[in-house]
C-alpha positions as CSV (number, residue, x, y, z in Angstrom):
1,M,-43.3,123.5,-103.2
2,W,-40.9,122.0,-105.7
3,L,-39.4,119.7,-103.1
4,R,-42.9,118.4,-102.2
5,R,-43.6,117.7,-105.9
6,V,-40.3,115.8,-106.3
7,I,-41.1,113.7,-103.3
8,A,-44.6,113.1,-104.5
9,I,-43.4,112.1,-108.0
10,G,-40.8,109.8,-106.5
11,A,-43.3,108.1,-104.2
12,L,-45.7,107.6,-107.1
13,G,-42.9,106.2,-109.3
14,S,-41.9,103.8,-106.5
15,A,-45.6,102.7,-106.0
16,L,-46.0,102.1,-109.8
17,G,-42.7,100.2,-109.9
18,A,-43.6,98.0,-107.0
19,G,-47.1,97.4,-108.5
20,Y,-45.5,96.4,-111.8
21,M,-43.1,94.0,-110.2
22,L,-45.8,92.4,-108.1
23,W,-47.8,92.0,-111.3
24,L,-44.9,90.8,-113.3
25,R,-43.6,88.2,-110.9
26,D,-46.9,86.2,-111.3
27,S,-47.4,87.1,-115.0
28,S,-47.7,84.4,-117.7
29,L,-44.8,86.2,-119.4
30,V,-42.4,84.6,-116.9
31,A,-44.4,81.4,-116.3
32,V,-42.3,78.2,-115.9
33,R,-42.5,76.2,-119.1
34,E,-39.2,74.4,-119.2
35,V,-38.5,72.2,-116.2
36,S,-35.4,70.1,-115.7
37,V,-35.3,67.7,-112.7
38,V,-31.8,66.4,-111.9
39,G,-30.2,64.1,-109.3
40,I,-32.8,61.3,-109.3
41,G,-31.6,57.7,-109.6
42,S,-34.2,55.7,-107.6
43,A,-37.1,53.6,-108.9
44,E,-39.4,56.5,-108.0
45,R,-37.7,58.8,-110.4
46,D,-40.5,58.9,-113.0
47,D,-43.1,59.7,-110.3
48,V,-40.9,62.2,-108.6
49,R,-40.0,64.0,-111.8
50,A,-43.7,64.2,-112.9
51,A,-44.9,65.5,-109.5
52,L,-42.2,68.2,-109.3
53,T,-42.7,69.2,-112.9
54,Q,-46.4,69.6,-112.4
55,A,-45.9,71.7,-109.3
56,A,-43.2,73.9,-111.0
57,R,-45.5,74.7,-113.9
58,G,-47.8,76.5,-111.6
59,M,-45.0,78.9,-110.7
60,T,-43.1,81.7,-112.4
61,T,-39.3,82.2,-112.6
62,L,-39.8,85.4,-110.5
63,H,-41.8,83.6,-107.9
64,V,-40.5,80.1,-107.2
65,R,-42.2,78.6,-104.2
66,E,-39.6,76.1,-102.9
67,D,-41.7,75.2,-99.9
68,E,-44.3,73.8,-102.2
69,L,-41.7,71.8,-104.1
70,R,-40.4,70.4,-100.7
71,E,-44.0,69.5,-99.7
72,V,-44.5,67.6,-103.0
73,A,-41.1,65.8,-102.6
74,S,-41.8,64.8,-99.0
75,R,-44.3,62.2,-100.4
76,Y,-41.3,60.2,-101.7
77,P,-39.0,58.5,-99.1
78,T,-36.0,58.5,-101.4
79,V,-36.0,62.3,-101.6
80,R,-34.0,64.1,-98.9
81,T,-34.0,67.7,-100.1
82,V,-34.8,69.7,-103.2
83,S,-33.6,73.1,-104.4
84,A,-34.6,75.2,-107.4
85,D,-32.7,77.5,-109.8
86,A,-34.7,79.7,-112.1
87,S,-33.5,80.7,-115.6
88,F,-35.3,83.8,-116.8
89,P,-37.7,84.0,-118.5
90,N,-39.2,80.5,-118.5
91,G,-36.8,77.8,-117.3
92,L,-36.4,76.1,-113.9
93,T,-33.9,73.5,-112.8
94,I,-34.9,71.4,-109.7
95,E,-32.0,69.5,-108.1
96,V,-33.0,66.5,-106.0
97,T,-30.7,65.1,-103.3
98,E,-31.6,61.5,-102.5
99,R,-31.3,59.4,-99.4
100,K,-28.8,56.7,-99.9
101,P,-29.4,53.1,-98.6
102,V,-26.9,52.0,-96.0
103,A,-28.4,48.7,-95.0
104,L,-31.2,46.2,-95.4
105,V,-34.0,45.7,-92.9
106,D,-36.6,42.9,-92.8
107,R,-40.2,43.8,-93.3
108,E,-42.6,40.9,-93.4
109,G,-39.9,38.6,-94.7
110,K,-38.7,41.0,-97.4
111,D,-35.4,42.8,-97.2
112,L,-35.8,46.5,-97.9
113,P,-33.1,49.2,-98.1
114,V,-32.9,51.7,-95.3
115,A,-31.2,55.1,-95.1
116,G,-28.9,56.4,-92.4
117,D,-31.7,58.4,-90.8
118,G,-33.8,55.2,-90.5
119,T,-36.1,56.0,-93.4
120,V,-37.2,52.8,-95.2
121,L,-36.6,53.1,-99.0
122,P,-38.7,50.6,-100.9
123,G,-38.0,52.7,-104.1
124,A,-34.2,53.0,-103.7
125,A,-31.9,51.4,-106.3
126,T,-29.7,48.7,-104.8
127,A,-28.3,47.1,-107.9
128,G,-24.6,46.5,-107.4
129,L,-24.7,47.4,-103.7
130,D,-23.6,44.9,-101.1
131,L,-25.6,46.2,-98.2
132,P,-25.2,44.8,-94.6
133,A,-28.2,43.5,-92.7
134,L,-29.7,45.1,-89.6
135,E,-30.6,43.0,-86.6
136,A,-34.0,44.5,-86.6
137,Q,-37.5,44.3,-88.2
138,A,-39.7,47.1,-89.6
139,E,-43.4,47.2,-88.8
140,P,-45.6,46.4,-91.8
141,S,-46.7,50.0,-92.4
142,A,-43.5,51.6,-91.0
143,T,-41.8,54.3,-93.2
144,R,-39.1,54.9,-90.6
145,L,-37.3,52.7,-88.1
146,V,-37.4,53.3,-84.4
147,D,-35.6,52.2,-81.3
148,D,-32.9,49.6,-81.9
149,G,-33.3,49.6,-85.7
150,L,-32.9,53.4,-85.8
151,E,-29.7,53.3,-83.7
152,Q,-28.2,50.7,-86.0
153,A,-29.1,52.6,-89.1
154,R,-27.6,55.8,-87.7
155,V,-24.4,54.1,-86.9
156,L,-24.1,52.7,-90.4
157,G,-25.1,56.1,-91.8
158,A,-22.0,57.6,-90.2
159,A,-19.6,55.0,-91.6
160,P,-16.9,56.6,-93.8
161,G,-16.9,55.5,-97.4
162,P,-13.7,53.4,-97.3
163,M,-15.1,51.3,-94.4
164,R,-18.5,50.6,-95.7
165,P,-17.4,47.5,-97.8
166,L,-15.9,46.0,-94.6
167,V,-19.3,45.8,-92.8
168,E,-21.0,42.5,-92.8
169,Q,-24.0,43.1,-90.4
170,T,-25.1,44.9,-87.3
171,T,-26.2,43.4,-83.9
172,Q,-28.0,44.7,-80.9
173,D,-27.6,43.5,-77.3
174,D,-27.2,44.8,-73.8
175,Q,-24.0,46.5,-74.9
176,G,-25.8,48.4,-77.6
177,V,-25.0,48.4,-81.3
178,G,-22.3,46.1,-82.7
179,V,-21.0,46.2,-86.2
180,V,-19.5,42.9,-87.5
181,L,-16.8,43.3,-90.1
182,T,-16.1,40.9,-92.9
183,D,-13.0,39.6,-91.1
184,G,-15.0,38.8,-88.0
185,I,-14.0,41.7,-85.8
186,T,-16.9,43.3,-83.9
187,L,-17.0,47.1,-83.3
188,L,-18.9,47.9,-80.2
189,F,-20.6,51.3,-80.6
190,G,-23.0,51.4,-77.6
191,D,-25.4,53.9,-79.1
192,A,-25.2,56.1,-82.2
193,S,-23.9,59.2,-80.3
194,Q,-20.5,60.4,-81.5
195,A,-20.7,57.9,-84.3
196,D,-18.3,59.8,-86.5
197,A,-15.7,59.9,-83.7
198,K,-16.2,56.2,-83.0
199,W,-15.7,55.2,-86.7
200,A,-12.5,57.3,-86.7
201,A,-11.2,55.6,-83.6
202,A,-12.0,52.2,-85.2
203,A,-10.1,53.1,-88.3
204,R,-7.0,54.1,-86.2
205,V,-7.0,50.8,-84.4
206,L,-7.5,48.7,-87.5
207,A,-4.6,50.6,-89.2
208,D,-2.2,49.6,-86.4
209,G,0.1,47.1,-88.0
210,E,1.4,45.9,-84.7
211,L,-1.9,44.5,-83.5
212,G,-3.2,41.1,-84.7
213,G,-5.9,38.6,-83.7
214,L,-8.4,41.3,-82.8
215,S,-11.8,40.0,-81.8
216,Y,-13.5,43.3,-80.9
217,I,-12.9,47.0,-80.5
218,D,-14.9,48.8,-77.8
219,L,-15.6,52.3,-79.1
220,R,-18.1,53.4,-76.5
221,A,-15.4,55.9,-75.3
222,P,-14.0,56.9,-78.7
223,D,-11.1,58.8,-77.2
224,R,-10.1,55.6,-75.3
225,P,-10.9,52.6,-77.5
226,A,-10.4,49.2,-76.0
227,V,-9.5,46.0,-77.8
228,G,-10.1,42.3,-77.2
229,G,-8.0,39.4,-78.3
230,A,-5.2,41.5,-79.6
231,A,-1.7,40.2,-79.8
232,P,1.5,41.7,-81.2
233,V,2.1,40.7,-84.8
234,A,5.1,38.3,-85.0
235,G,8.2,40.3,-86.0
236,A,6.7,43.7,-85.2
237,A,9.1,46.1,-83.6
């Protein structure tokens, strides 16, 4: 009898505790009142901050609905991801990760920045950036590039940081994507597959001090890059 009573009291306590927590997690006592949105640098920052703040203030620190925050953020092309960190009892920090422009694309005669996943970024900040031009055009209402333009953007999106300033523009022909460097050398990528490995192969060839006069590097087989116009540097061992 005593065992049954203990079990019953325990079950009742658990039910009351669960009910209390379910009530508390959506209670005004833990409503989000202080919102901090960080990581935004685009021209859309005021709109993004306002939209995320409004959405967050309909939540509590015990019940943060990140799926709703992601849905709100998806309206803005410059936003790639968002995450939230609650601070009990009433604070919430939302961290925004933005898409970075890697190139410019022509849309109705105007150059617009584009991200490495092909997303057109009319609200991205480009001040101080020397972005290469894609040999592609975006449709008037396009929010993301397709076909040749997408392949070029994906190739540039994979470029390692130290090599980005060396890129002048991209091209597209029957050999696929070409990347023209500021010194005139063309990198032949074919398509955007294995782009990381292709950039690494290009860096190794360009770092070879015994090669001079390069006109192109064929990277379509990144484990066996081929060069054109190369000649030994005078005096090289």
